[in-house]
N, C-alpha and C positions, 0 to 999 in steps of 0.2 A: 183658104188663102194659099197662094203658091209658095214655092221655095224661095228664100231670100236670094237676091242677086249677089254677085261677088263683091259689090261695093257696100252691101248692107253691113251694119254693125254686128259683130258676133253675138250670138245668143248666150248670155252669161249663165243662163239656167240649164243649158243643154247638158246632157250626160256626157262625161268625158269619153273620148275615143281611146283606142288602144295606144295611140301615140302620145297621149297626154295623161299619164297615170296619176292617180291621186297620191299626193305625198303621204308617206306612212306617218302615223302618229308617233311623235318622239317617244322612245322607250325610256322609262324611268330607271335610271341606274341605281341598283340597291346600294344603300349607304354602307360603307365598310364598317365592320364592327369596331368599336372603340372600347378601351378599358374603362371600367366603372369602379374605381377604388372608393373606399377601402374594401379589401377582400379579407377573408380568413386565409392564412397561409400555413400550409403544412410542408415542411422541409424534411426530406428523408435522405440520409447518406447511407450507402451500402459499402462496407469496408472492403477494400482490395478488389473492387469490381473492374475488370479489364474492359477495354474498348471493343475488343473483338468478340462480339456477341451476335446472336442470330440476325438482328436488324442490320448488322454490318457485314454479313456474309459468312459468319461462323456456321458450320454445317450441323452441329448438334442443337437440338431443341432444348436448351438448358434454361431458358427463361421465358416460358410461354406467356405468362401474364405481362411482363414488361414488353414483350414483342407486340402484343395487342395494344398496350398502353401507348407505344410509340406511334401507332397508327391514328390515334386521336389526340396527339399532343404536338408541341413543337419539339423536334428531335435534333440534337446537335451531335452528330457522330464523331466530330473532331473537337471535342471539348478537352480541356486540360485542368488537372488539379494544380494547386499552387505549389505543391512540393511533392515528395515521393514517399512520405509516411505520415501517419495520423497526427503525431505530436507537432509537426511543422505545417500542417495544411488546414486543420479545422478552425482554429482560432483566427488565423489570417483570413480565411474565407468569410467568417462572420464579421470581421472587422473591415473588410474591403481594403486591406493593405497587404503588402508583401511581407513575408516573415522577417526579412532583414530590416524592415522599417520599425518593427514593434519592439517594445521593451520586453525582454525575456532573459532567462539564464542560459548558460552555455552547455547544458546537459542534453543528452539524447532524449530523455523523457522530459520535455521542456516545460518549465513553469513560465506562464505569462502573467503580466502584472496588471493591477487595476487601472493604470493609466491608459491601457488599450480599450477603446470603446467598441463593444460589440453592437451589432444592429439590434439585438434584444434590449440593450440599454436605451437606445434611441426610441424603440417602440414602447418600452415600459414608461418612459418619461412622458409620452403622449397619451397614456391611458390604454394602450393595447395590452391585453392579457397575454403573458408570455409563459410558455411551459416547455419542458424538455425531459426526455427519458433516455437513459443510456445503460450500457452493460459492460463497461471496461474501465479499468483504473485510470486510463488517460483522462476520463471525464470526471474524476474526483474533484471536488471544489478547490483543493490547493493548487491545481494546475490552471485555474482561471477560466474554465469554460462555463461556469455557472453565473457569470456576471449578467445581471439584467433579467433573470428568469424569476417570475413569481412563484412557479411551482417547478422544482427541479428534483428529479428522482433518479436513483440508480437501482438496478435490480438487486435484490437481496443476495448477499455473498459476493458482490463485485469487489475485485481487488486488482492490483497492478501485476500482471503476469509478464515477466521478462523473457520467458522461454518460448512463447507461442501460445495461442489461445485454444484450449481444447473444450471449453464450455460450449454447450448447445443452448442458445437462448433466443433465437428468432421468434419461436412460439411464445416464450414468456415476455419478450419485449412487445410483441403484438398485443398481448393481453394487457400489459401495463399501459400502452398507448391508448387502448380503448377505454380503460379505466379512467385515465386522466382526461380524455376527450369526452367522457360522460359526466364529468364533474361540473355542476352548474356554476361553480366559481370560475371555471376555465372557459366555458363556452356559453354563448348567448344565443339562444334559439331565435330571438327577434332580429338578430343581425345588427343591432345598434352598437355593440361593442365588439370589434374584431379581435381575433387572436392570432398569435404566431406560435406554432408548435414545431419542435425539432426532435427527431428521433434518429439514432444511429444504429443500424443493424450490423452486427459484427461477424456473423457466421462464416462468410467466405474466407475470413482471415485464417492464415496458417496457425495451428496445425489443422489439416483438413480431416474432417470426421464424416464417415459415410452414413447417410440417412436412409433407412430402409424404405421410407415412404416416397423416395425419389428414385429415378432411374439409376441403375447400376451401370456406369460407363466403363468400369474396370478399376484397377488398383494403382495405376500410375498417378503421379502428382496432379497432372491436369485432369485426369479422370475423376479423382476424388474432389478436386476443386469444382468441377462442373456439377457434380452431385450436390455440393454445398450451395452453389448458386441456385440450382433448381429448388432446393429446400427454402432458401431465403426468399426467392421470387414468389413462392406460394404465400408466405406470411406477409410480405410487403403488399402483395396484391389483395389479400384478404383485408388488411387494414385500410387500404385506399378505397376499395369497393364499399366497405362498411362506412367509412367517413363520408363518402359522396352520397350515401343514402340517408344521412342524418338531415334534420331540418336545416342546419347551417351548411350542409354540403352543397347547396345550390350556388353558394357564393365562395366556394373553396378553391383556392389555387393549390396545386400539388407540384412540388419541385423535387425531382429525384436525381441524385448524382452519386459520385464516389469520392472518397477522400484521397485515393490514389489507386493505381493499378496493382499488378502482380506479375513478377517475372517467372518464366518457365524455361530458362536457359538462353533467352535472347542475349547475345554478347556475353554468355557465360554467367548471367545473373539470375538468381532465384530469390523468391520472396520480394521484398521492397526495401526502400531507403537506400542511402549511400550513393545512388546514381540518379540520372534523370532521363533514362531511356524511355522510348515511347511506351513500352510495355508497363512501365511504372507510373507514368504521368498522364497518358491519354486515357480518358474516362468517358463513360456515357453521361449525357445530360438530357433530361426531359423536363419541359415546363408545360403544364396543363392549366389553362385559364378559361373559365366559363365564357363562352361566346367567341373565343378566338379559334380560327380555322386551323386545322393541323398543317404543319409545315415541316420540311426537312432542310436545315440550314447547314451547308457544307463548310462555310467559313470557319476557321479556327476561332474558338472562344475559350475563355478562362473563368475559373471560379472567382477571379477578382471581380467579376461582374455580378455576382449573386447578391452581395449586400445591398448595392444600389437598386437591384431589381426588387428585392424583398421590401426595401424602404418605399419604393414607388407604389408597389402593390398595397401597402399599408397606409398610403397617403402621408408618408413622412418625408422630410427633407433628404435629398440625395447629395447634398453638399459634402465635400471633404473625402469622398471615396475616390480611390484610384481608378476603379472600373467604370463601366458605362451600363446603365440599366438596359436590360434586354426587352422591356415591355413593348416598346414601339415595334420592334421587329417580330415579336410574337404575334402582334396584331397586323402584320403584313408589310411593315416598312422595309425598305431595302436593307439587307444585311451587309453593311459595308465591311470591307476587309480591313483588318487592323492586326498588328503584331501581338503576340502572346509572350509573356515572361513566365518561366518556371524557376523558382528560387529555392535552393537547398542550402541554408546557411551552415557555417561551421558549428560543430558541437564537439564534445569530448571524444566521441567515437568515430568522427568522420570529418574529412576535409570538405570544403564547400564546392558546390557545383551550381551552374545555372544554365538555362537554355533559352534561346530566342527563337520563336517560330514565326515565320512570315510567309504566308501562302503555303507552298509545299516545302519550303526550305527550313532547316533547323540548324542552328549553331549551338554546339555544346561548348561551354567554357569551364575550364578546370582551375580551381584555386583562385589566386589573385592573378588572373590572366596568364597562367603558366602554360596553358595549351588550349588548342581549339580544334574542333572537328566539325565538318559540314556534311549534312545529309539531305537528301530529298525524301522526306517522309511521306510524300503523296503516293509514291509507288514503292517505297522501301521501308515498310513499317518496322522490320527487324533491324534496320540500320546496319546493313551489311556492306554498303558501298560508301566509303568515305571519299568526299569530292573536293577537298580544298585545293588540290593540285590540278585536277581536271577542270574545275570551274573556278578559275582564279577571280574573275570579275564578280561572280556571285559571292564568293568568299569575302572579297573586299567590301562589297555592299553590306553583307551581314555583319561584318566586323564593325563597320561604321554605325549601323543601326544599333548594335549592342552597346557601343560606347555612348551613343546618344541616350538610349533608354535608361541605361544603368546610371548615367550621370544625373538623371532627373529624380532618382530615388534618394531619400535621406536615410542612409544606413545608420542603425542604432547599435552601439557597442553592447555586448552582453553584460549582465549584472552578475556579480559573484566571482568565485575563484576557480571555476572550472578551467582546466587546461584545454585549449582549443587545438584540435589536431591540424597540423600544417600551417598554423598562423605564425607570421614573423614575430620576433621578440617584441613584446609590448602591444601588439595589435589585438584588440578585443572583439573582432568580428571576422 
């Protein structure tokens, strides 16, 4: 048969020519990972761990395990503690409320009252096994941190040390944590009953002790601190690696952060407490959830978000928390910008401070609005350039934001007879 004429119908079975390519088969888009709670949750806080660490550009390799952990977790290099020392930061972190909102006494070594609901209490009420192990007098039961924990232990010989901590205990706390996490009453290998475990590693805290098994960086304050961080990093890493290798480790979330930072002369400040400088309140935050892809989220975040995050990971209600659960952004959602509040309430030894961080700007507020300072902490971590005169519009915006945010909090007066430094007559906050 001859070739078809121009008027003939096209041959539908003919092979396609180069000008009529075959449509590519639609590519199946992989489904984004989604959270599958309830998980087992391990929360670790490292005392006085600053934000300027190797994953943030610090040149010394002082935390090799955490640096690798950052590469397989969601890392928040601009996270903030709720306050600038342990007694004002840890209980509020577990409550998901700001320190000034909670029932407390007026002393530096703060006592918190049973009316404050810790996330451990919410977990315990829903049948989650709760356990915690610690190594400092701040965590003694009278101070209120044991609420809601089924198994709550302190290292033998723990006491309240007012002059600085010289005890070496990361190795012993590591051993205690493994002992508690090996107890069948605390962990369920079948995964039917989740647990929430919390351990606070103390060793980077002043006074700094040099550890022979870690690199010798010198004898200056920061040198000794770096040696202590390396020592603690090794034991935290050993605990997490061991935990993830357990039968229940496949469903284990690990959250690592700090209760506050540490000063080494920034604006003349050493150690911590009393002020809200970046060196004292900007801290690392890592969240590792099975199935979630690693991320680095640069938006400022706060420890106020940890209680609702833990609650969601345990399939608990997130109602009533000030913060926002971070679970969705750990699994890839947009990390929307929002302001951060740092709250240092009055006590017998110090006047109050607060800070509002919004993007790169930070407003520091002294006392009862007695004074204000503005900084761009995006490029001025040491807060050397005060900007309220140079950037008047930004200062006005931050003042208005501070007024709005602070007015939304329900400040609770302190309980008891402590004299509050800098408080007007009759004012108990």
